[in-house]
C-alpha positions in Angstrom: 87.4 24.5 67.0 91.2 24.9 66.9 90.7 28.6 66.1 88.5 29.2 69.1 90.8 27.2 71.4 93.8 29.2 70.2 91.9 32.5 70.8 90.9 31.3 74.2 94.5 30.3 75.0 95.8 33.7 73.9 93.1 35.5 75.8 93.9 33.5 79.0 97.6 34.4 78.5 96.8 38.1 78.2 94.5 37.8 81.2 97.4 36.2 83.3 99.7 39.0 82.2 97.2 41.7 83.1 96.8 40.1 86.5 100.4 41.2 87.2 99.1 44.8 87.2 97.3 44.0 90.5 97.6 45.3 93.2 97.8 48.7 91.6 101.3 50.3 91.6 103.1 53.1 89.8 104.3 50.4 87.2 100.8 49.1 86.5 100.0 51.6 83.8 103.2 50.9 81.9 102.7 47.2 82.1 99.1 47.4 81.0 100.0 49.7 78.1 102.7 47.3 76.9 100.3 44.3 77.0 97.7 46.4 75.2 100.2 47.4 72.5 101.1 43.8 72.0 97.4 42.9 71.5 97.1 45.6 68.8 100.4 44.7 67.1 99.4 41.1 66.8 95.8 41.9 65.7 94.1 40.5 68.8 90.8 42.2 69.6 90.2 42.0 73.3 86.6 41.5 74.5 84.7 41.1 77.7 86.8 40.6 80.8 90.0 41.7 79.1 88.6 45.0 78.1 87.2 45.4 81.6 90.6 44.7 83.1 92.3 47.2 80.8 89.6 49.9 81.6 90.1 49.2 85.3 93.9 49.5 85.2 93.8 52.7 83.0 91.1 54.2 85.3 93.0 53.5 88.5 96.1 55.0 86.8 94.2 58.2 86.1 94.4 57.6 82.4 90.7 58.4 81.9 91.0 59.1 78.1 92.4 55.6 77.5 89.8 54.0 79.7 86.9 55.8 78.0 88.3 55.0 74.5 88.2 51.3 75.3 84.7 51.7 77.0 83.3 53.2 73.8 84.5 50.1 71.8 82.1 47.9 73.8 78.7 47.6 72.0 76.9 46.8 75.2 79.0 47.6 78.2 78.2 45.3 81.2 78.1 46.4 84.8 81.8 45.6 85.4 83.0 48.0 82.7 80.6 50.6 83.8 81.7 50.3 87.4 85.4 50.5 86.5 84.9 53.7 84.4 82.5 55.3 87.0 85.1 54.7 89.7 87.8 56.1 87.6 85.9 59.4 87.1 85.1 59.5 90.8 88.7 59.0 91.9 89.8 61.7 89.5 87.4 64.2 91.1 85.0 64.4 88.1 82.0 63.5 90.1 79.5 65.1 87.7 80.5 62.8 84.8 80.4 59.8 87.2 77.0 60.9 88.4 75.7 61.2 84.8 77.0 57.8 84.0 75.4 56.3 87.1 72.0 57.9 86.2 72.2 56.6 82.6 72.9 53.0 83.7 69.6 51.0 83.7 68.4 49.9 87.2 68.1 46.4 85.8 71.8 45.9 85.4 73.0 47.7 88.5 74.4 45.9 91.5 75.7 46.8 95.0 79.2 47.2 93.8 78.0 49.8 91.3 76.3 51.8 94.1 79.4 51.4 96.2 81.6 53.0 93.4 79.3 56.0 93.2 79.1 56.4 97.0 82.9 56.2 97.1 83.1 59.1 94.6 80.9 61.3 96.8 82.8 60.3 99.9 86.3 60.9 98.3 85.1 64.4 97.2 83.7 65.2 100.7 80.1 65.4 99.6 78.6 63.7 102.6 75.0 64.7 102.0 75.0 63.1 98.5 76.7 60.1 100.0 73.9 59.6 102.5 71.2 60.3 99.9 72.6 57.7 97.4 72.7 55.2 100.3 69.1 55.8 100.9 68.3 55.4 97.2 70.2 52.1 97.3 68.0 50.8 100.1 64.9 52.0 98.2 66.0 50.2 95.1 66.3 47.1 97.2 70.0 46.6 96.9 71.7 45.1 100.0 74.5 47.1 101.5 77.7 45.2 102.4 80.6 46.0 104.7 82.3 48.2 102.1 79.1 50.2 101.7 78.8 51.0 105.4 82.5 51.8 105.6 82.3 54.2 102.7 79.1 55.9 103.8 80.4 56.4 107.4 83.6 57.9 105.9 81.4 60.4 104.1 79.7 61.6 107.2 82.6 63.9 108.1 81.0 66.8 106.2 77.4 66.3 107.2 76.0 68.8 109.7 73.7 66.4 111.6 76.2 63.5 111.5 75.5 62.5 115.1 71.9 61.5 114.2 73.0 59.9 110.9 75.8 57.9 112.6 73.4 56.5 115.2 70.9 55.5 112.5 73.6 53.8 110.4 74.9 52.1 113.6 71.4 50.6 114.1 71.3 49.5 110.4 74.7 47.9 110.7 73.4 45.8 113.5 70.2 44.9 111.6 72.1 43.8 108.4 74.6 41.7 110.3 77.7 43.6 109.0 78.7 44.6 112.6 81.2 41.8 112.8 83.4 43.4 110.1 86.3 45.2 111.7 86.4 47.8 108.8 82.8 48.8 109.5 83.3 49.1 113.3 86.4 51.1 112.7 84.5 53.5 110.5 81.7 53.8 113.2 84.4 54.5 115.9 85.9 57.2 113.6 82.6 59.0 113.2 81.9 58.9 116.9 85.3 60.4 117.4 84.7 63.2 114.9 81.5 63.9 116.8 83.4 64.2 120.0 81.4 61.3 121.5 84.4 59.5 123.0 82.3 57.5 125.5 80.4 55.9 122.6 83.6 55.5 120.6 85.4 53.7 123.4 82.4 51.5 124.1 82.3 50.4 120.5 86.1 50.0 120.3 86.0 47.6 123.3 83.4 45.5 121.5 85.6 44.9 118.5 86.8 41.3 118.7 89.6 41.5 116.2 91.2 44.9 116.6 93.6 45.9 113.8 96.1 48.7 113.6 93.5 51.1 112.3 91.2 50.3 115.4 94.0 51.3 117.8 95.1 54.3 115.8 91.5 55.6 115.5 90.7 55.5 119.2 94.1 56.9 120.3 94.0 59.8 117.8 90.4 60.4 118.8 91.4 60.9 122.5 94.3 63.1 121.3 92.1 65.3 119.1 89.6 65.7 122.0 92.5 66.7 124.3 92.0 63.6 126.5 95.7 62.8 126.5 95.7 60.8 129.7 93.1 58.4 128.4 95.1 58.1 125.2 98.3 57.4 127.1 96.6 54.7 129.2 95.6 52.9 125.9 99.0 53.3 124.4 100.7 51.9 127.5 98.4 48.9 127.5 99.0 48.0 123.8 100.7 44.6 123.4 102.0 45.7 120.0 103.8 49.0 120.0 102.4 50.8 117.0 104.5 53.7 115.8 101.4 55.6 114.5 99.8 55.6 118.0 103.0 56.8 119.6 103.3 59.5 116.9 99.8 60.6 117.7 100.6 60.9 121.4 103.7 63.0 120.8 101.7 65.2 118.4 99.0 65.6 121.0 101.4 66.5 123.8 103.0 69.2 121.5 99.6 70.6 120.6 98.7 70.9 124.3 102.1 72.4 125.2 103.0 69.4 127.3 106.5 69.5 125.9 108.3 67.5 128.6 105.9 64.5 128.1 106.4 64.8 124.3 110.1 64.6 124.7 109.8 61.6 127.2 107.6 59.8 124.7 110.1 60.3 121.9 112.9 59.0 124.1 110.9 56.0 125.1 110.3 55.2 121.4 114.0 55.2 120.9 114.8 53.0 123.9 112.0 50.5 123.1 113.2 50.1 119.5 110.0 51.5 117.9 110.8 52.7 114.4 111.0 56.5 114.4 109.6 57.8 111.1 109.2 61.3 109.7 106.0 61.9 111.7 107.7 61.4 115.0 110.7 63.5 114.0 108.6 66.4 112.8 106.5 66.3 116.0 109.5 66.3 118.3 111.3 69.0 116.3 108.2 71.1 116.4 108.2 70.5 120.2 111.7 71.8 120.4 110.8 74.9 118.3 107.8 75.8 120.3 109.5 75.3 123.7 112.7 77.0 122.7 114.7 73.7 123.2 117.5 74.7 120.7 120.1 72.3 121.9 117.8 69.3 122.1 116.5 70.1 118.6 120.1 70.2 117.3 120.7 66.8 118.9 117.7 65.4 117.1 119.0 66.9 113.9 122.4 65.2 114.4 120.7 61.9 115.1 118.7 62.2 111.8 121.9 62.9 109.8 123.6 59.9 111.5 120.8 57.4 111.0 119.2 58.4 107.7 122.1 58.2 105.2 119.8 58.1 102.1 116.4 59.4 103.2 113.5 59.4 100.7 111.8 62.7 99.7 108.7 61.7 101.7 111.0 61.5 104.8 113.4 64.4 104.2 111.0 67.1 103.0 108.8 67.3 106.2 111.7 66.8 108.5 113.8 69.6 106.8 110.8 71.9 106.9 110.4 71.3 110.6 114.2 71.9 111.1 113.9 75.2 109.2 111.1 76.3 111.5 113.2 75.2 114.6 116.2 77.2 113.6 114.2 80.3 112.6 112.4 80.3 115.9 115.7 80.0 117.8 117.1 83.0 115.9 119.4 80.9 113.7 118.0 82.0 110.4 121.3 81.5 108.6 121.4 77.8 109.8 117.9 77.4 108.5 118.9 78.9 105.1 121.7 76.4 104.8 119.3 73.5 105.2 117.0 75.1 102.7 119.8 75.6 100.1 120.8 71.9 100.5 117.3 70.4 100.1 117.0 68.3 97.0 113.3 69.0 96.9 111.4 72.0 98.3 107.7 72.8 98.5 105.8 75.9 99.4 106.1 75.1 103.1 109.9 75.3 102.8 109.8 78.7 101.1 107.2 80.1 103.5 109.3 78.9 106.5 112.4 80.7 105.4 110.4 83.8 104.5 108.8 83.8 108.0 112.3 83.4 109.5 113.6 86.5 107.7 110.5 88.6 108.5 110.4 87.6 112.2 114.1 88.4 112.6 113.5 91.9 111.2 115.6 91.1 108.2 113.2 92.7 105.8 115.5 93.4 102.9 116.4 89.7 102.7 112.8 88.9 103.1 111.8 91.1 100.2 114.4 89.6 97.9 113.4 86.1 99.0 109.7 86.9 98.4 110.6 88.1 94.9 112.4 84.9 94.1 109.7 82.5 95.2 108.5 80.2 92.3 105.0 80.1 93.7 103.0 81.9 96.4 100.0 81.0 98.4 97.8 82.9 100.9 100.2 82.2 103.7 103.1 83.7 101.7 101.2 87.0 101.2 100.0 87.1 104.8 103.6 86.6 106.2 105.0 89.4 104.0 102.2 91.9 104.6 102.2 91.3 108.4 106.0 91.4 108.5 106.2 94.7 106.7 103.6 96.2 109.1 105.4 94.9 112.2 108.7 96.3 111.1 107.4 99.8 110.3 106.9 99.5 106.6 103.2 100.2 106.7 102.9 101.9 103.3 104.7 99.0 101.6 102.4 96.6 103.4 99.3 98.2 102.1 100.7 98.3 98.6 101.5 94.6 98.8 97.9 93.9 100.1 96.6 95.6 96.9 99.1 93.7 94.8 97.8 90.4 96.3 94.3 91.2 95.2 95.4 92.3 91.7 97.2 88.9 91.2 93.9 87.1 91.9 94.2 86.2 95.5 91.1 86.8 97.7 92.5 88.1 101.0 91.5 86.1 104.0 91.1 87.5 107.5 94.8 87.1 108.3 95.7 89.2 105.2 93.2 91.9 106.3 94.8 91.8 109.8 98.2 92.5 108.3 96.8 95.4 106.1 95.0 96.8 109.1 98.2 96.6 111.2 99.9 98.6 108.3 97.2 101.3 108.9 98.1 101.3 112.6 101.8 101.9 111.8 100.9 104.8 109.5 98.0 106.2 111.5 95.9 105.9 108.3 92.5 106.0 109.9 90.5 106.3 106.7 92.3 103.4 105.1 91.6 101.4 108.2 87.9 102.2 108.1 87.7 101.2 104.5 89.3 97.8 105.3 86.9 97.4 108.2 84.0 98.0 105.8 85.4 95.4 103.4 85.6 92.9 106.2 81.9 93.5 107.0 81.0 93.2 103.3 82.9 89.9 102.9 81.4 88.5 106.2 84.8 88.4 107.9 84.0 90.9 110.6 83.6 88.2 113.2 87.2 87.1 112.7 89.2 87.1 115.9 92.6 88.1 114.2 91.0 90.9 112.2 89.0 92.1 115.2 92.2 92.3 117.4 94.0 94.2 114.6 91.1 96.6 114.4 91.2 97.3 118.2 94.8 98.2 117.9 94.3 100.2 114.7 91.6 102.4 116.0 93.5 103.0 119.2 96.8 103.8 117.4 94.8 106.2 115.1 93.5 108.1 118.2 90.0 106.7 118.2 90.0 104.7 121.4 86.2 104.9 121.7 85.9 102.9 118.5 88.4 100.4 119.9 86.2 100.0 123.0 83.0 99.6 121.1 84.6 97.0 118.9 85.9 95.2 121.9 82.5 95.1 123.5 80.7 93.8 120.4 83.2 91.1 119.3 81.6 87.6 119.4 84.7 86.0 121.0 87.6 87.4 122.9 91.0 85.8 123.6 94.0 87.0 125.6 95.2 89.0 122.6 91.9 90.9 122.5 92.1 91.8 126.2 95.8 92.8 125.9 95.1 95.0 122.9 92.3 96.8 124.7 94.3 97.3 127.9 97.2 98.6 125.9 94.8 101.0 124.1 93.5 102.5 127.3 97.0 102.8 128.7 98.4 104.6 125.6 95.6 107.1 125.8 96.2 107.8 129.5 93.3 105.9 130.9 95.3 104.0 133.4 92.6 103.4 136.0 90.3 102.0 133.3 93.1 99.8 132.0 93.5 98.3 135.5 89.7 97.8 135.9 89.7 96.0 132.5 92.5 93.7 133.7 90.3 92.7 136.7 87.4 92.0 134.3 89.8 89.9 132.3 90.5 87.8 135.3 86.8 87.5 136.2 86.2 86.2 132.6 88.6 83.3 133.3 91.4 84.6 130.9 94.8 84.0 132.3 97.2 86.9 131.9 100.5 86.3 130.1 103.8 88.3 130.0 102.3 90.7 127.4 99.4 91.5 129.7 101.7 92.6 132.4 103.8 94.7 130.0 100.6 96.6 129.0 99.6 97.0 132.6 103.0 98.4 133.6 102.9 100.7 130.6 99.4 101.9 131.6 100.7 102.6 135.1 103.7 104.5 133.7 101.5 106.8 131.5 99.2 107.5 134.4 101.8 107.8 137.2 100.4 104.9 139.1 103.5 104.1 141.1 101.9 102.0 143.9 99.9 100.0 141.5 102.9 99.3 139.3 104.8 97.8 142.2 101.7 95.6 143.1 101.3 94.2 139.6 105.0 93.7 139.1 105.2 91.5 142.2 101.9 89.8 141.2 103.5 88.3 138.1 105.7 85.8 139.8 103.9 85.4 143.1 100.5 84.5 141.7 101.0 83.6 138.0 104.5 82.1 138.0 105.6 84.5 135.2 109.3 85.4 135.7 109.7 89.2 134.9 111.9 89.8 131.9 114.1 92.8 131.2 111.2 94.5 129.4 109.1 94.3 132.6 111.9 95.7 134.7 112.4 98.5 132.2 108.7 99.4 132.5 108.9 99.5 136.3 112.0 101.6 136.2 110.2 103.9 133.8 107.3 104.3 136.2 109.6 105.1 139.1 111.8 107.5 137.2 108.8 109.4 135.8 107.8 109.9 139.4 111.3 111.1 140.3 111.9 108.1 142.6 115.5 107.5 141.5 116.6 105.7 144.6 113.9 103.1 144.3 114.7 102.8 140.6 118.3 102.1 141.4 117.2 99.5 144.0 115.2 97.8 141.3 118.1 97.8 138.8 120.4 96.4 141.5 117.9 93.6 142.3 117.7 92.4 138.7 118.8 88.7 138.3 120.7 89.7 135.1 122.7 92.6 133.9 120.5 95.5 132.9 120.2 96.1 129.2 119.6 99.0 127.0 115.9 99.3 127.7 116.5 99.7 131.5 119.2 102.4 131.0 117.1 104.2 128.4 114.2 104.4 130.9 116.5 105.8 133.6 118.0 108.3 131.2 114.6 109.5 130.1 113.5 110.1 133.7 116.7 111.9 134.5 116.1 114.3 131.6 112.6 115.0 132.7 113.6 115.8 136.3 117.0 117.4 135.4 119.1 114.8 137.2 122.2 115.4 135.1 124.7 113.4 137.1 122.7 110.2 137.1 121.6 110.8 133.6 125.2 111.0 132.4 125.9 107.6 134.0 122.9 106.1 132.3 123.8 107.6 129.0 127.4 106.3 129.2 126.1 102.7 129.9 123.6 103.1 127.1 126.2 104.2 124.6 128.4 101.3 125.6 125.6 98.9 124.9 124.3 100.6 121.7 127.1 102.7 120.3 125.2 103.3 117.0 121.8 104.2 118.5 121.1 107.9 117.9 118.7 108.3 120.8 121.3 107.8 123.5 123.5 110.7 122.2 120.5 112.9 121.5 119.1 112.5 125.1 122.5 113.1 126.6 123.1 116.2 124.4 119.6 117.5 125.2 120.1 117.0 128.9 123.3 119.0 128.8 121.6 121.7 126.8 118.7 121.9 129.3 121.2 122.4 132.1 123.0 125.2 130.0 126.1 123.1 129.6 126.6 124.0 126.0 130.1 122.7 125.6 129.2 119.3 126.9 126.2 119.2 124.6 128.4 120.1 121.6 130.9 117.3 122.7 128.1 114.8 122.8 127.0 115.8 119.3 130.6 115.6 118.1 131.1 112.1 119.5 127.9 111.1 117.6 129.4 112.5 114.3 132.8 111.0 114.9 131.2 107.5 115.3 129.1 108.0 112.1 125.8 107.9 114.0 123.0 109.9 112.2 120.1 111.4 114.1 116.7 110.3 113.0 115.0 113.5 111.7 111.9 114.4 113.6 108.8 114.4 111.4 105.0 114.6 111.8 102.3 113.6 109.5 98.5 114.0 109.2 95.9 112.4 106.9 93.7 114.9 105.0 91.3 113.8 102.2 92.8 110.3 102.0 96.3 111.7 101.5 99.1 111.6 104.1 101.0 114.9 104.5 104.5 114.8 106.0 106.2 117.8 107.7 109.8 118.1 108.9 111.3 120.6 111.3 111.7 124.0 109.7 109.9 122.6 106.7 110.4 124.3 103.3 109.3 121.4 101.0 105.6 120.9 101.5 103.7 122.8 98.8 101.5 124.7 101.3 104.1 125.3 104.0 104.2 129.0 103.6 100.4 129.2 104.1 100.9 127.1 107.3 103.5 129.6 108.6 101.1 132.5 107.9 98.3 130.6 109.7 100.5 130.0 112.7 101.6 133.7 112.8 97.9 134.6 113.2 97.1 131.9 115.7 100.0 132.4 118.1 98.9 136.0 119.3 95.5 134.6 120.1 97.1 131.8 122.1 99.3 134.4 123.9 96.2 136.4 124.9 95.0 133.3 126.8 98.3 132.9 128.6 100.6 130.9 126.3 104.3 131.7 126.7 106.8 130.0 124.4 109.1 127.8 126.5 112.5 128.5 125.0 114.3 126.0 127.2 113.2 123.4 124.6 115.4 125.1 122.0 118.5 123.0 122.5 120.8 125.4 120.7 122.9 128.3 122.1 121.2 131.1 120.1 119.5 134.5 120.9 116.1 134.5 122.6 114.2 136.0 119.7 115.6 133.3 117.4 114.5 130.6 119.9 110.8 131.5 119.6 111.1 131.3 115.8 112.7 127.9 116.0 109.8 126.7 118.3 107.2 127.7 115.7 108.8 125.6 113.1 108.6 122.3 114.9 107.1 119.5 112.7 104.1 118.8 115.0 103.0 122.4 115.0 103.2 122.6 111.3 101.1 119.4 110.9 98.5 120.5 113.4 98.2 124.0 111.7 97.9 122.4 108.3 95.1 120.1 109.5 93.3 123.0 111.1 93.4 124.8 107.8 92.3 121.9 105.6 89.9 119.8 107.7 86.2 120.6 107.9 85.2 123.0 110.8 84.9 121.1 114.0 86.6 117.9 112.8 89.1 116.3 115.2 92.7 116.8 114.3 94.9 113.7 114.5 98.6 114.1 114.1 101.4 111.5 114.4 105.1 112.1 115.3 108.0 109.6 115.1 109.7 111.1 118.2 108.6 112.3 121.6 106.5 115.5 121.5 108.3 118.7 122.4 107.4 120.2 125.8 106.6 123.6 124.3 104.4 122.0 121.5 102.6 120.1 124.3 101.9 123.4 126.1 101.0 125.2 122.8 98.4 122.6 121.8 96.5 123.1 125.0 96.0 126.8 124.2 95.5 126.1 120.5 92.6 123.6 121.3 90.9 126.4 123.3 91.4 129.0 120.5 90.0 126.9 117.6 87.4 125.0 119.7 88.5 121.6 118.5 90.0 118.4 119.9 93.6 117.9 118.8 95.0 114.4 119.2 98.8 113.8 118.9 100.5 110.4 118.9 104.2 110.5 119.6 106.7 107.7 120.0 105.4 106.9 123.5 101.7 107.7 123.9 98.6 109.7 122.9 97.8 113.2 124.0 94.1 114.4 123.6 94.0 118.2 123.9 90.6 119.7 124.7 89.7 123.1 126.0 93.2 123.9 127.3 93.6 120.5 128.9 95.5 117.3 128.0 94.5 113.8 128.7 97.9 113.0 130.2 97.4 115.6 133.0 100.8 116.9 132.1 102.3 113.6 133.3 104.3 112.4 130.3 
């Protein structure tokens, strides 16, 4: 008797000690392990409820091996030990083992808690259908669901397709079983109605909750926010007797999401003045607000306040706040500031690394971005997407495509955003066949309906000279946004279809899409390429008058370009004088280009001098000035301009042209001697030029900007890179195939004239993309109408 009393006393003492492991904390496992070790050391063999408690603690501490070892020591495990182990497997994500254990447990010993454990496993692992099916089985097996059952099942509805019907059925069952007075059950019902977008039903149920807790208020407020009903959410928040920080955080986040930045900032200020604790969620939301709205100084003030009030922040606080600050400074062109925050962070995650990488790439600091990318300890899909897109946007298309292939070789399945970056690389290179292959891969993977990839394809086909394919894609896309419309308007404008571009803009308005500043840039460019002077003035004035978009320097530069192309220099000067800020390089460059076209040397010199002041290391300014002098026969002035360029260490970007033949890109320079087939190209041109001359072609030697003899000038013209590339393509492409050539600079005037005659002689379409636009040569005509 004494022995049994002693064992009972020891067992009770161990039970009391194990009770200290509850509620579950990080220290629970260590404490349980210590108590268990003590039992083993002193030869005590735990049974029954002690084993169950140990299994429970080990399971909830994710120590499944320990829990299962103890479970195997029980000759006939009861429902409590089975429930503990099943729940452990469920919480660890091993639903298959949990399900196997559930099915092997006899129906005779199961109880509602056991079903709840399995339902919890399905719910936690987002298997809503299995969650519902097991709930039905529970009812068929005549087990009564309790409030925990309904709360868990309702939580699992998030992934069920027909959740609206299921929710209403469960709502009815809740009322029948009398569990509708439990706040947890009603909160779960409100949450499902919110997820279904049924805010009327959610609010009605919320109003019926007698004892609302923090979760009740949070659920309904965040529900309104998610469904963009911010005014209704604000009305609730303002009427709350207890100011819950989580509800205020949801409001700030909602305002930021809907671009209502002023209200987000006001809400944050009110939190401060009312003494509501500002946590990491509020800080990250308001910092994101500052980043999106360009509120650099306010964001810096928030940063200072964080430093002043959070002397020893936890990692959970500092990590998201620092990540938000990095994004703020990167978006405000303060990448070095962002990098200092990154370097001083005690803990970094993939978000931190990606934010800095994006900062370098978006700032055009590609070399630093490359190095940073190579140093990253881990990469995710976003990492690859940022780097691939950044390379494409900064002119490194070939490297972007190589990185896309490297991404696949390292086991990452590209998403639609990665494909969009790779397709943009093809746009940069003019690699039409590569672009078509990527398009085919998108179709095969079922990603062809992606908006981002579709928009990239519109631009790719347009920039590769196949604007018809762009238009077909645009017409068949399942969904269009403002980027889609802008891309198609830009495509039409680049190819000289100015009238069609303006018509598409009107269709955009009829479709209810509001134009943005990019839309008007594309419209003004289309007017410039087509010589639509009157229309350019109309749309420029429309920006501010009707849409409240203040014209930027780039818009003024496009308008000046339109006027100067048309020779309207007095009007262009008036526009420059009316600008609310000092004209920058883009405006003077537009003026200088127009002066060169129309031979307005005096005004061109003024524009060039201003341009050189603003951009002393930009080669284009010196080249345009020198060429203008040369065109006017002022050779000494042209030489002086080139000397000034040399003295300042400015190197002229060499003109080059390239063409894709048999999936290989062939590059030609001026007076090329490097390409392996260049001699055959010169021979082919020597045969072609006489035929062109018989049709009326006369080499225009004024485009030879050197003071040399006339016979030498004609030879120089024949060695221009675009002529060599076109001739090579005519030699190597199948008979009748369209020739598509790309040039990094503006096409030479003589080459433009020559291609008109060449297209007639060979009976083919020749498409040339230069630095400004596309030229489609067919049967002695060009799509630009000689207005370029």
